[in-house]
C-alpha positions as CSV (number, residue, x, y, z in Angstrom):
1,M,106.1,107.0,40.3
2,S,107.9,107.4,37.0
3,S,110.2,110.4,36.4
4,S,111.3,112.1,33.3
5,V,114.8,113.2,32.3
6,L,113.6,116.8,31.7
7,Y,111.4,117.3,34.8
8,D,110.1,115.5,37.8
9,A,106.7,113.8,37.5
10,P,104.0,116.0,39.1
11,G,102.4,114.9,42.3
12,P,98.7,114.7,43.1
13,K,98.4,118.4,44.1
14,A,100.4,119.5,41.0
15,R,98.2,117.4,38.7
16,V,95.1,119.0,40.1
17,R,96.6,122.5,39.8
18,N,97.6,121.7,36.2
19,R,94.1,120.6,35.4
20,I,92.7,123.8,36.9
21,F,95.1,126.0,34.9
22,S,94.3,124.1,31.7
23,V,90.5,124.6,32.2
24,V,90.9,128.2,33.0
25,G,93.2,128.8,30.1
26,G,90.9,127.0,27.7
27,L,87.9,129.0,28.8
28,A,89.9,132.2,28.4
29,V,90.9,131.4,24.8
30,L,87.3,130.3,24.0
31,G,86.0,133.6,25.5
32,L,88.4,135.6,23.3
33,I,87.3,133.7,20.2
34,V,83.6,134.3,21.0
35,F,84.3,138.0,21.7
36,A,86.1,138.3,18.3
37,V,83.3,136.5,16.4
38,V,80.6,138.6,18.0
39,R,82.4,141.9,17.2
40,L,83.1,140.8,13.6
41,N,79.5,139.7,13.2
42,A,78.3,143.1,14.5
43,K,80.3,144.7,11.7
44,G,78.7,142.5,9.1
45,Q,81.8,140.4,8.3
46,F,79.7,137.2,8.3
47,A,76.8,138.6,6.3
48,P,75.8,136.6,3.2
49,E,76.6,139.6,1.0
50,M,80.2,139.4,2.0
51,W,80.4,135.9,0.6
52,D,78.7,136.8,-2.6
53,I,81.8,138.5,-3.9
54,F,83.2,135.0,-4.8
55,N,80.4,134.6,-7.3
56,Y,82.0,137.2,-9.6
57,A,84.3,135.9,-12.3
58,G,86.8,138.7,-11.7
59,V,87.4,137.7,-8.1
60,R,87.7,134.1,-9.0
61,N,90.2,134.9,-11.8
62,S,92.3,137.0,-9.4
63,I,92.4,134.1,-6.9
64,R,93.3,131.6,-9.7
65,D,96.1,133.8,-11.0
66,G,97.5,134.2,-7.4
67,V,97.4,130.4,-6.9
68,L,99.1,129.7,-10.2
69,T,101.8,132.3,-9.5
70,T,102.4,130.9,-6.0
71,L,102.7,127.4,-7.5
72,K,105.1,128.6,-10.2
73,V,107.4,130.2,-7.6
74,F,107.2,127.2,-5.4
75,A,108.1,124.8,-8.2
76,V,111.2,126.7,-9.3
77,A,112.3,127.4,-5.7
78,A,111.8,123.8,-4.6
79,V,113.9,122.3,-7.4
80,L,116.7,124.8,-7.0
81,S,116.7,124.5,-3.2
82,L,117.0,120.7,-3.4
83,A,119.8,120.9,-6.0
84,L,121.6,123.5,-3.8
85,G,121.0,121.4,-0.7
86,V,122.7,118.4,-2.3
87,L,125.7,120.5,-3.4
88,L,126.1,122.2,0.0
89,A,125.8,118.9,1.9
90,V,128.4,117.3,-0.3
91,G,130.6,120.4,0.1
92,R,130.3,120.4,3.8
93,L,131.4,116.7,3.9
94,S,134.3,117.4,1.5
95,D,137.9,116.5,2.5
96,H,139.1,119.8,0.9
97,K,139.1,122.5,3.6
98,P,138.3,125.5,1.3
99,V,135.3,123.8,-0.1
100,R,134.2,122.7,3.4
101,W,134.7,126.1,4.9
102,F,132.8,127.8,2.0
103,A,129.8,125.5,2.3
104,T,129.7,125.8,6.1
105,G,129.9,129.6,6.0
106,F,127.2,129.8,3.3
107,I,124.9,127.5,5.3
108,E,125.4,129.3,8.6
109,L,125.0,132.8,7.0
110,F,121.7,132.2,5.2
111,R,120.2,130.1,8.0
112,A,120.9,133.0,10.4
113,V,119.7,135.9,8.2
114,P,115.8,136.2,8.2
115,L,114.3,135.2,5.0
116,L,112.3,138.4,4.6
117,I,115.5,140.5,4.8
118,T,117.2,138.3,2.2
119,I,114.2,138.6,-0.2
120,Y,114.0,142.4,0.3
121,V,117.7,143.0,-0.3
122,L,117.7,140.9,-3.4
123,W,114.7,142.8,-4.7
124,V,116.4,146.2,-4.1
125,L,119.5,144.9,-5.9
126,F,117.6,143.6,-8.8
127,L,115.7,146.9,-9.1
128,T,118.9,148.9,-8.9
129,Y,120.7,146.8,-11.6
130,R,117.7,145.8,-13.6
131,S,119.1,147.0,-16.9
132,D,122.4,145.3,-16.4
133,L,120.8,142.0,-15.4
134,G,118.3,142.1,-18.3
135,L,115.2,142.0,-16.0
136,S,111.9,143.6,-16.8
137,G,108.4,143.8,-15.4
138,D,107.6,141.2,-12.7
139,N,110.8,139.3,-13.3
140,T,112.6,141.4,-10.6
141,G,110.1,140.3,-7.9
142,F,109.9,136.7,-9.2
143,W,113.7,136.1,-9.1
144,A,114.1,138.0,-5.8
145,L,111.5,135.7,-4.3
146,V,112.9,132.5,-5.9
147,I,116.5,133.1,-5.1
148,G,115.7,134.1,-1.5
149,L,113.7,131.0,-1.0
150,T,116.4,128.9,-2.7
151,V,119.4,130.1,-0.6
152,Y,117.5,129.8,2.7
153,N,115.7,126.5,2.1
154,G,118.7,125.1,0.3
155,S,120.8,125.7,3.4
156,V,118.2,124.0,5.6
157,Q,117.9,121.0,3.2
158,A,121.7,120.7,3.2
159,E,121.8,120.2,6.9
160,V,119.0,117.6,6.6
161,L,120.8,115.7,3.9
162,R,124.1,115.9,5.8
163,A,122.4,114.3,8.8
164,G,121.0,111.6,6.5
165,I,124.4,110.9,5.0
166,N,126.0,110.6,8.4
167,S,123.2,108.2,9.5
168,V,124.2,105.6,6.8
169,P,126.2,102.8,8.4
170,R,129.9,103.3,8.0
171,G,130.3,99.7,6.8
172,Q,128.5,100.5,3.5
173,R,131.0,103.3,2.8
174,E,134.0,101.1,3.5
175,A,132.5,98.3,1.4
176,A,132.1,100.7,-1.5
177,Y,135.7,101.9,-1.2
178,A,136.8,98.2,-1.0
179,L,135.2,97.7,-4.4
180,G,137.4,100.4,-5.9
181,M,134.7,103.2,-6.1
182,R,135.8,106.8,-6.0
183,K,134.5,109.1,-3.4
184,T,132.2,110.9,-5.8
185,Q,130.7,107.5,-6.8
186,V,130.3,106.5,-3.2
187,M,128.6,109.8,-2.3
188,M,126.2,109.9,-5.3
189,T,125.4,106.2,-5.7
190,V,125.5,104.8,-2.2
191,L,125.2,107.6,0.5
192,V,122.9,110.3,-1.0
193,P,120.1,107.9,-2.2
194,Q,119.9,106.3,1.2
195,A,120.0,109.7,2.9
196,V,117.1,111.0,0.8
197,R,115.0,107.9,1.6
198,A,115.8,108.2,5.3
199,M,115.2,111.9,5.5
200,L,112.3,112.1,3.1
201,P,109.7,113.2,5.7
202,T,111.9,116.0,6.9
203,I,112.6,117.1,3.3
204,I,108.9,117.2,2.5
205,S,108.2,119.2,5.7
206,Q,110.8,121.8,4.6
207,L,109.1,121.9,1.1
208,V,105.8,122.7,2.8
209,V,107.6,125.5,4.6
210,T,108.9,126.7,1.2
211,L,105.3,126.7,-0.1
212,K,104.1,128.8,2.8
213,D,107.1,131.2,2.6
214,T,106.1,132.2,-1.0
215,S,103.6,134.5,0.8
216,L,106.5,136.7,1.7
217,G,106.4,138.0,-1.9
218,Y,103.6,140.2,-0.6
219,V,106.2,142.5,0.9
220,I,107.9,143.1,-2.4
221,T,104.5,143.6,-4.1
222,Y,104.8,140.4,-6.1
223,Q,101.4,139.3,-7.2
224,E,101.3,135.9,-5.5
225,L,98.2,134.6,-3.7
226,L,98.5,136.7,-0.5
227,F,99.0,139.9,-2.5
228,Q,96.0,139.1,-4.6
229,L,93.9,138.5,-1.5
230,Q,95.0,141.7,0.1
231,Q,94.1,143.6,-3.1
232,L,90.7,142.1,-3.2
233,A,89.9,142.8,0.5
234,G,91.2,146.3,0.2
235,N,89.4,147.3,-3.0
236,I,86.0,145.6,-2.6
237,V,83.4,147.4,-0.4
238,V,80.3,145.6,0.8
239,N,77.8,147.4,3.1
240,D,80.5,150.1,3.8
241,E,82.9,147.4,5.0
242,N,85.8,145.6,3.4
243,P,85.4,141.8,3.3
244,Y,88.6,141.0,5.2
245,V,87.2,138.0,7.1
246,P,85.8,136.1,4.1
247,V,88.9,136.7,2.1
248,I,91.2,135.6,4.9
249,I,89.1,132.4,5.5
250,V,89.2,131.5,1.8
251,G,92.9,132.2,1.5
252,G,93.6,130.1,4.5
253,V,91.6,127.2,3.2
254,I,93.5,127.4,-0.2
255,Y,96.9,127.4,1.6
256,I,95.9,124.5,3.8
257,A,94.7,122.6,0.8
258,M,97.9,123.1,-1.1
259,C,100.0,122.0,1.9
260,L,97.9,118.9,2.5
261,A,98.1,118.0,-1.2
262,L,101.9,118.3,-1.0
263,S,102.0,116.2,2.1
264,A,99.8,113.6,0.5
265,L,102.0,113.4,-2.5
266,A,105.1,112.9,-0.2
267,T,103.3,110.1,1.6
268,W,102.4,108.4,-1.6
269,I,106.0,108.6,-2.8
270,E,107.3,107.3,0.4
271,R,104.9,104.3,0.4
272,R,105.8,103.6,-3.2
273,G,109.5,103.6,-2.4
274,R,109.0,101.2,0.4
275,R,107.1,98.8,-1.9
276,A,109.7,99.0,-4.6
277,K,111.3,95.6,-5.4
278,T,115.1,95.7,-4.9
279,G,117.9,93.2,-4.8
280,I,118.5,90.0,-6.6
281,R,115.6,88.2,-8.2
282,V,114.9,84.9,-6.7
283,A,114.0,82.0,-9.1
284,D,110.5,80.6,-8.8
285,A,110.3,77.4,-6.9
286,G,109.4,74.2,-8.9
287,Q,106.7,71.7,-8.2
288,P,107.5,69.5,-5.2
289,L,108.4,65.9,-6.0
290,A,107.0,62.8,-4.5
291,A,109.4,60.4,-2.6
292,A,109.4,57.8,-5.5
293,D,110.1,60.5,-8.1
294,A,112.9,61.9,-6.1
295,L,114.6,58.4,-5.9
296,D,114.2,58.0,-9.7
297,V,115.9,61.4,-10.2
298,V,118.8,60.4,-8.0
299,D,119.2,57.0,-9.7
300,Q,119.3,58.6,-13.1
301,S,121.9,61.1,-12.0
302,A,124.1,58.3,-10.6
303,A,123.7,56.3,-13.8
304,S,124.7,59.2,-16.1
305,A,127.8,60.1,-14.0
306,P,129.9,57.0,-15.2
307,D,128.9,57.5,-18.8
308,A,130.1,61.1,-18.6
309,S,133.4,60.0,-17.1
310,A,133.9,57.4,-19.8
311,G,133.2,59.9,-22.5
312,K,135.9,62.2,-21.1
313,T,138.4,59.4,-20.9
314,N,137.9,58.4,-24.5
């Protein structure tokens, strides 16, 4: 009987008991799902009229605007968080104590504070000092959401990159120093590129989290996808009911599609990076020689050697 480091392997009775608990738990969850579907169906949430709202151009335009706004926030926050992550990772590995302490404190602070609180505090500050900062309209919500996502995800990406840098074999760093490279050159040309390649799946996973966290803009009334869906579900009435279930299903499908597209892009980039040709180009092999031809080549080389020596003597 094999055992695990975390727990003892269950015996025959424990395995039977676990199977019973699994079946009972699965039936309970299935029963709750069926109960919820029946109640929602009784309220007409699955009626065909509820789904007809998506045939209207105004509804489709609102969803399209929400998707574009979400992607705009994600694009800016993703780029800024990656740049901030590189800076914080390099700062945390710095030999200068003030730089290392500042980077460590920044990372630990914004990883510990809930992202929603960070976004809300920034939004209040931007509203309070809007005239001094030159912000107007939706710019307050946009920058509050972008900066909040940047500082949080940048702190997480910094820890990911730091782990990747520490995973690079120490011999490569020592070889780079032996060639006379400065620490900045070693970090940016030797360590960081390898860390990015090694930690690319984790980096992409955090980017997916960044994409999903854009929905927190709903709290500060920024008109991203979730806010647009909530407005649609709250303002449209069909058969004396608000179409919450159809709107939630459509919104969930859109979020899943965007996350899957981002994951597929990351997988393509990773595979392309693995197929990239690196290193010294090897010369193409020539045609193989027959045994007689090989002897002729050797004889010609031996005959030309004395002539070359005589020419140098003269």
